C-alpha positions in Angstrom: 104.6 -150.7 18.9 104.5 -152.2 22.5 101.9 -154.9 23.0 100.3 -152.9 25.8 99.5 -150.0 23.5 96.5 -150.8 21.3 97.0 -150.1 17.6 94.9 -147.4 15.8 93.1 -150.2 13.9 92.1 -151.9 17.1 90.9 -148.7 18.7 88.9 -147.9 15.6 87.3 -151.4 15.7 86.5 -151.0 19.3 84.8 -147.7 18.8 82.8 -149.2 15.9 81.7 -152.3 17.7 81.7 -151.6 21.5 78.8 -149.7 22.9 80.7 -149.1 26.1 83.6 -147.4 24.2 81.2 -145.3 22.2 79.3 -144.1 25.3 82.5 -143.5 27.3 83.9 -141.3 24.5 80.6 -139.4 24.2 80.6 -138.9 28.0 84.1 -137.3 27.9 83.4 -135.3 24.8 80.2 -134.0 26.3 82.0 -132.8 29.5 84.6 -131.0 27.4 82.2 -129.3 25.1 79.9 -128.3 28.0 82.9 -126.8 29.8 84.4 -124.9 26.9 81.1 -123.8 25.3 78.5 -123.6 28.0 76.2 -121.6 25.7 75.5 -124.7 23.7 73.9 -126.5 26.6 70.3 -126.0 25.4 71.3 -126.7 21.8 72.3 -130.3 22.5 69.7 -131.0 25.2 67.2 -132.5 22.7 69.6 -135.3 21.9 69.3 -136.7 25.4 65.6 -135.9 25.8 64.7 -137.5 22.5 66.5 -140.7 23.3 64.7 -141.0 26.6 61.4 -140.4 24.9 62.1 -143.2 22.4 63.0 -145.7 25.1 59.9 -144.8 27.2 57.7 -145.4 24.1 58.6 -149.1 24.1 58.9 -149.8 27.9 55.2 -150.4 28.5 54.6 -152.9 25.7 57.8 -154.7 26.6 56.9 -155.0 30.3 53.5 -156.3 29.3 54.8 -158.9 26.9 57.5 -160.1 29.3 55.1 -160.5 32.2 52.4 -162.2 30.2 54.9 -164.7 28.7 56.5 -165.2 32.1 53.3 -166.1 33.8 52.2 -168.5 31.1 55.6 -170.2 30.9 55.7 -170.6 34.6 52.2 -172.1 34.5 51.5 -171.1 38.1 49.8 -167.9 39.1 50.3 -168.6 42.8 54.1 -168.6 42.2 53.8 -165.3 40.5 51.9 -163.9 43.5 54.6 -165.3 45.8 57.3 -163.5 43.8 55.4 -160.2 44.1 55.0 -160.6 47.9 58.7 -161.5 48.3 59.7 -158.6 46.1 57.7 -156.1 48.2 59.3 -157.5 51.4 62.8 -157.1 49.9 62.0 -153.6 48.7 60.8 -152.4 52.1 63.8 -153.9 53.9 66.3 -152.4 51.4 64.8 -148.9 51.2 64.4 -148.7 55.0 68.1 -149.7 55.4 69.0 -147.0 52.9 67.1 -144.4 54.8 68.6 -145.3 58.1 72.1 -145.4 56.7 71.7 -141.9 55.3 70.4 -140.5 58.6 73.3 -142.1 60.5 75.8 -140.7 58.1 74.3 -137.2 58.1 74.3 -137.1 61.9 77.9 -138.2 62.1 79.3 -135.9 59.3 76.8 -132.9 59.6 77.0 -131.7 55.9 74.9 -128.6 56.6 76.5 -127.5 59.8 78.0 -124.0 59.8 76.0 -122.8 56.7 73.7 -120.5 58.8 71.3 -120.1 55.9 68.4 -117.7 56.3 65.2 -119.2 54.9 63.7 -115.8 54.4 66.3 -115.0 51.8 65.7 -118.3 49.8 63.5 -118.3 46.7 60.8 -120.7 47.7 59.0 -120.1 44.4 61.9 -121.8 42.6 60.8 -125.1 44.2 57.3 -124.6 42.8 58.9 -124.1 39.4 60.9 -127.3 39.8 57.8 -129.4 40.9 55.3 -127.7 38.6 53.1 -127.0 41.5 52.3 -130.7 41.9 52.1 -132.9 44.9 52.8 -136.5 45.8 49.8 -138.8 45.9 48.5 -140.0 49.2 48.6 -143.7 50.0 45.0 -144.2 48.8 45.6 -142.2 45.7 48.8 -144.2 45.0 46.9 -147.5 45.3 44.0 -146.3 43.2 46.4 -144.9 40.5 48.0 -148.3 40.2 44.7 -149.7 38.9 44.1 -149.0 35.2 41.0 -146.9 34.3 41.6 -147.6 30.6 43.6 -150.3 29.0 44.8 -147.9 26.3 45.4 -145.2 28.8 47.8 -147.3 30.8 50.0 -147.7 27.8 49.5 -144.1 26.6 50.4 -142.6 30.0 53.3 -145.1 30.3 52.1 -146.1 33.8 54.2 -149.2 34.6 52.1 -150.3 37.6 48.9 -150.1 35.6 50.6 -152.1 32.8 51.7 -154.7 35.3 48.2 -155.1 36.6 46.9 -155.5 33.0 49.6 -158.0 32.2 48.8 -160.1 35.4 45.1 -160.2 34.4 45.9 -161.3 30.8 48.5 -163.9 32.0 45.9 -165.3 34.5 43.2 -165.4 31.8 45.5 -167.3 29.4 46.3 -169.8 32.2 42.6 -170.2 33.0 41.5 -170.7 29.4 44.4 -173.0 28.5 46.3 -173.4 25.2 43.5 -175.3 23.6 41.1 -172.3 23.6 43.6 -169.6 22.7 46.4 -171.4 20.8 47.6 -168.4 18.8 47.6 -165.7 21.5 50.8 -166.6 23.4 52.9 -167.0 20.2 51.6 -163.7 19.0 52.6 -162.0 22.2 56.1 -163.6 22.0 56.4 -162.3 18.5 55.5 -158.8 19.6 58.1 -159.1 22.3 60.7 -160.0 19.7 59.6 -156.9 17.6 60.0 -154.6 20.7 63.4 -155.9 21.5 64.4 -155.3 17.9 63.2 -151.7 18.2 65.2 -151.3 21.4 68.3 -152.5 19.4 67.7 -149.8 16.8 67.3 -147.1 19.5 70.4 -148.2 21.4 72.5 -147.2 18.5 71.7 -143.6 19.3 72.9 -144.0 22.9 76.3 -142.2 22.4 74.5 -139.1 20.9 72.1 -139.1 23.9 74.9 -139.3 26.4 76.8 -136.5 24.6 73.8 -134.2 24.6 72.9 -134.9 28.2 76.5 -134.2 29.4 76.8 -131.0 27.4 73.6 -129.8 29.0 74.6 -130.8 32.5 78.0 -129.2 32.5 77.0 -126.2 30.5 73.8 -125.4 32.4 75.0 -126.1 36.0 78.8 -125.8 35.7 81.4 -127.4 37.9 81.4 -124.7 40.5 78.5 -126.3 42.4 80.8 -129.0 43.4 82.9 -126.5 45.4 79.8 -125.0 47.1 78.2 -128.3 48.1 81.3 -130.5 48.1 80.7 -131.9 51.6 77.1 -132.9 50.8 78.0 -134.4 47.4 80.9 -136.4 48.9 78.7 -137.7 51.7 75.9 -138.8 49.4 78.2 -140.7 47.1 80.1 -142.2 49.9 77.0 -143.5 51.6 75.8 -144.8 48.2 79.0 -146.8 47.8 78.7 -148.1 51.3 75.1 -149.2 50.6 76.2 -150.9 47.4 78.9 -152.7 49.4 76.2 -154.0 51.8 74.1 -155.0 48.8 77.1 -156.9 47.4 77.4 -158.8 50.7 73.7 -159.6 50.7 73.8 -160.8 47.0 76.8 -163.0 47.7 75.1 -164.5 50.8 71.8 -165.1 49.1 72.9 -166.2 45.6 76.7 -166.7 45.7 77.0 -164.1 42.8 79.4 -161.1 42.7 77.9 -157.6 42.3 81.2 -156.4 40.9 81.0 -159.0 38.1 77.4 -158.0 37.4 78.5 -154.4 37.1 81.2 -155.5 34.6 78.6 -157.6 32.8 76.3 -154.6 32.5 78.9 -151.8 32.1 77.3 -150.5 28.9 73.9 -150.1 30.5 75.4 -148.6 33.7 77.4 -146.0 31.8 74.4 -145.1 29.7 72.2 -144.7 32.7 74.8 -142.4 34.3 75.2 -140.4 31.2 71.5 -139.8 30.6 70.7 -139.6 34.3 67.8 -142.0 33.8 67.5 -145.7 34.7 64.4 -146.0 32.4 66.7 -145.8 29.4 68.3 -149.1 30.2 65.3 -151.1 31.5 64.8 -153.1 28.3 68.5 -154.0 28.1 68.6 -154.9 31.8 65.6 -157.2 31.3 67.5 -159.0 28.5 70.7 -159.4 30.5 68.9 -160.5 33.7 67.0 -163.2 31.7 70.1 -164.4 30.0 71.9 -164.5 33.4 69.5 -167.2 34.6 66.6 -165.3 36.1 63.2 -166.6 35.1 61.0 -164.5 32.9 58.2 -164.0 35.4 60.6 -162.9 38.1 62.3 -160.4 35.8 59.1 -159.1 34.4 57.5 -158.4 37.8 60.4 -157.5 40.1 62.4 -155.1 37.9 59.5 -152.8 36.8 57.9 -152.8 40.2 61.2 -151.8 41.8 61.1 -148.6 39.7 58.2 -147.5 41.9 58.8 -149.3 45.2 62.6 -149.7 45.5 64.3 -146.3 45.1 67.3 -146.9 47.3 69.4 -144.1 45.9 66.5 -141.7 46.3 66.1 -142.9 49.9 69.7 -142.1 50.7 69.4 -138.6 49.1 66.2 -137.8 50.9 67.4 -138.8 54.4 70.7 -136.9 54.0 69.0 -134.0 52.3 66.4 -133.6 55.1 69.1 -133.4 57.8 71.3 -131.2 55.6 68.4 -128.6 55.3 67.8 -128.8 59.1 71.4 -128.3 59.9 71.8 -125.5 57.4 69.0 -123.4 59.0 70.2 -124.2 62.5 67.5 -126.7 63.6 68.6 -129.6 65.8 66.3 -132.5 65.2 65.6 -134.8 68.1 65.7 -138.6 67.9 61.9 -138.7 67.8 61.8 -136.2 65.0 64.3 -138.2 63.0 62.2 -141.3 63.5 59.3 -139.3 62.1 61.6 -138.5 59.1 62.1 -142.2 58.4 58.4 -143.0 58.7 57.3 -140.1 56.4 60.0 -140.9 53.8 59.0 -144.6 53.9 55.6 -143.5 52.6 56.5 -140.6 50.3 59.4 -142.3 48.6 57.0 -145.0 47.3 55.0 -142.5 45.2 57.9 -140.7 43.7 58.2 -142.5 40.4 57.0 -140.4 37.4 56.2 -137.3 39.4 58.1 -134.2 38.2 60.4 -132.8 41.0 59.4 -135.7 43.2 62.5 -135.4 45.4 61.6 -131.8 46.3 58.0 -132.8 46.9 59.1 -135.5 49.3 61.5 -133.2 51.1 58.8 -130.5 51.4 56.3 -133.0 52.8 58.9 -134.2 55.3 59.8 -130.7 56.4 56.1 -129.8 56.8 55.5 -133.0 58.9 58.2 -132.0 61.3 56.9 -128.5 61.7 60.3 -127.0 62.7 62.0 -126.8 59.3 60.8 -124.1 56.9 59.5 -125.7 53.7 61.2 -123.0 51.7 64.6 -124.2 53.0 64.2 -127.1 50.4 65.4 -124.5 47.9 68.9 -125.0 49.3 69.2 -128.2 47.3 68.1 -126.8 43.9 71.7 -126.1 42.8 73.0 -129.6 43.7 70.0 -131.8 42.8 71.2 -132.5 39.2 74.6 -133.5 40.4 72.9 -136.2 42.6 71.2 -137.8 39.7 74.1 -140.1 38.9 74.2 -141.4 42.5 70.5 -141.9 42.6 70.3 -143.6 39.2 73.2 -146.0 39.8 72.0 -147.0 43.2 68.4 -147.4 42.2 69.3 -149.5 39.2 71.8 -151.8 41.0 69.4 -152.1 44.0 66.6 -153.3 41.7 68.9 -155.8 39.8 70.1 -157.3 43.1 66.4 -157.6 44.1 65.7 -159.6 40.9 68.5 -162.0 41.7 67.6 -162.3 45.4 63.9 -162.8 44.9 64.5 -165.2 42.0 66.8 -167.3 44.3 64.3 -167.1 47.1 61.5 -168.4 44.9 63.7 -171.0 43.1 63.5 -169.1 39.8 67.2 -168.6 39.4 69.6 -170.8 37.4 72.6 -170.1 39.6 75.1 -172.1 37.6 74.2 -170.3 34.4 74.3 -166.9 36.2 77.9 -167.6 37.4 79.0 -168.6 33.9 77.4 -165.6 32.4 79.0 -163.2 34.9 82.3 -164.9 34.5 82.2 -164.5 30.7 82.0 -168.2 29.9 78.7 -167.6 28.1 78.4 -164.6 25.8 75.5 -162.2 25.9 73.4 -162.5 22.8 71.5 -159.5 21.5 67.8 -160.3 21.3 67.2 -158.1 18.4 69.2 -160.4 16.2 67.2 -162.6 13.7 66.5 -166.1 15.0 68.6 -168.7 13.3 69.2 -172.3 14.0 72.5 -171.3 15.5 71.3 -168.4 17.7 68.1 -170.0 18.9 69.9 -172.2 21.3 70.8 -169.0 23.2 67.3 -167.5 23.2 66.5 -166.2 26.6 63.7 -168.0 28.3 64.7 -171.2 26.4 68.1 -171.8 27.8 67.7 -170.3 31.2 67.3 -173.7 32.8 70.3 -175.4 31.2 72.9 -174.6 33.7 75.1 -177.6 32.9 75.3 -177.2 29.1 77.4 -174.4 27.6 75.7 -172.4 24.9 75.8 -174.0 21.4 77.4 -177.1 22.9 74.9 -179.3 21.0 75.1 -177.6 17.7 77.2 -180.1 16.0 75.1 -183.1 16.7 71.6 -181.9 17.3 69.6 -179.2 15.4 68.9 -176.1 17.4 65.7 -176.3 19.5 65.1 -179.9 18.4 63.9 -180.9 21.8 62.0 -183.9 20.4 63.4 -186.3 18.0 60.2 -186.8 16.0 59.1 -183.1 15.9 60.8 -180.6 13.6 62.6 -177.6 15.1 60.5 -174.7 16.3 57.3 -176.7 16.0 56.9 -177.0 19.7 56.9 -173.3 20.5 53.2 -172.4 19.8 51.8 -175.4 21.8 54.3 -176.1 24.6 55.6 -173.6 27.1 59.3 -173.0 26.6 60.5 -174.5 29.9 58.4 -177.6 29.5 60.0 -178.5 26.2 63.3 -179.3 27.9 64.7 -181.5 30.5 63.7 -180.3 34.0 66.4 -178.4 35.8 67.3 -178.3 39.5 65.9 -174.8 39.9 62.9 -173.8 37.8 60.7 -172.5 40.7 
């Protein structure tokens, strides 16, 4: 057999051990089944929905643990505040750039021109069915909803912003009281974090089933014919998303020296899973692991990534700006420059409150159309048939935009180990599953402990020094409850 052709045994081993191969096969198989037997769409839908529910169940406790541990290890609440402020600045610049890029592209291409749609013939009630009759929160409501009314309720409702607020308060309290007064709290939170990561590892084994069920439902329910009807709009949205990601790649290279393409290759399993399930939340726990092991400090990862899920929806911004002009062009309305500036300003506000709201894209589009006063709100129904096809574009762009934000803000704050990040993305250091039991051999690679050792390859000291033996006179692991992880090692050039 030629060397270029993998043997059946090698293929079987790859399918057994590679999550990427399993998810890719499930993706293709789901498309085939959905195309050949569309009646089975609803039958397999619970596979994808159940997986998303399981992942969402662990996101809130994971974010809480990572943020609390990150704050206490950094030992500086002011630094944490600076990270949050810099993240918000990055989010606003990136999402505004996405909005402007979408508007420019829609003006140049004109995806809705020539459709001559009659709003009176559109079923506006279908939009209400999609949104459940809800509405986007106002700015005041959005800020108020970010504050927890109940500690238990924040976790029960899976409200990430409320969980972040609680985590910041707990982390600040631990710093204020000091390790002498609460010596057992931080190790307990770290152990809970380990337990959650182990649960994530169990759930991720179901990822191929989730992708299969989601793709069968997508193809069977919506079919492939919608691509012919809305081909120009679909092509434009995806092309603009690729252009935006290219700009992000340039920005990432300029700020950190890292390659976005290498990062995509490093996170290919997570990217494929997010595309298959049409949800970036399903990969948040794994992305947090990979960003931490790629040299980003715990507090930066714990704050920037979850916050970006509410404030940095770059893919949604592209879709909303193009979608607004598509609707206007389809019904024959020519928007002036002033009206398009109004579109940008309205979407800058409405896009921030979209996370977690059913049918949020249609609510934002309806609010934008109403603010213009010249586009019938019912015309939003034109996008009902194509919205699900846009999910892949929105998910991939949102996810990569938030990951780039983590790297950029970490570098800006001095919380990025650049050398380790380059080695990780180049494959010189292997990613280690955090759900594996801690052993003397694997503890050297524990995220959060090795993130400041840019110049030492993983396990390079295993032969001569026991793992984690950072002090000659203290047994391994005995420093963890009393000493923050980063203070138990030699200081690195970039620890923030």
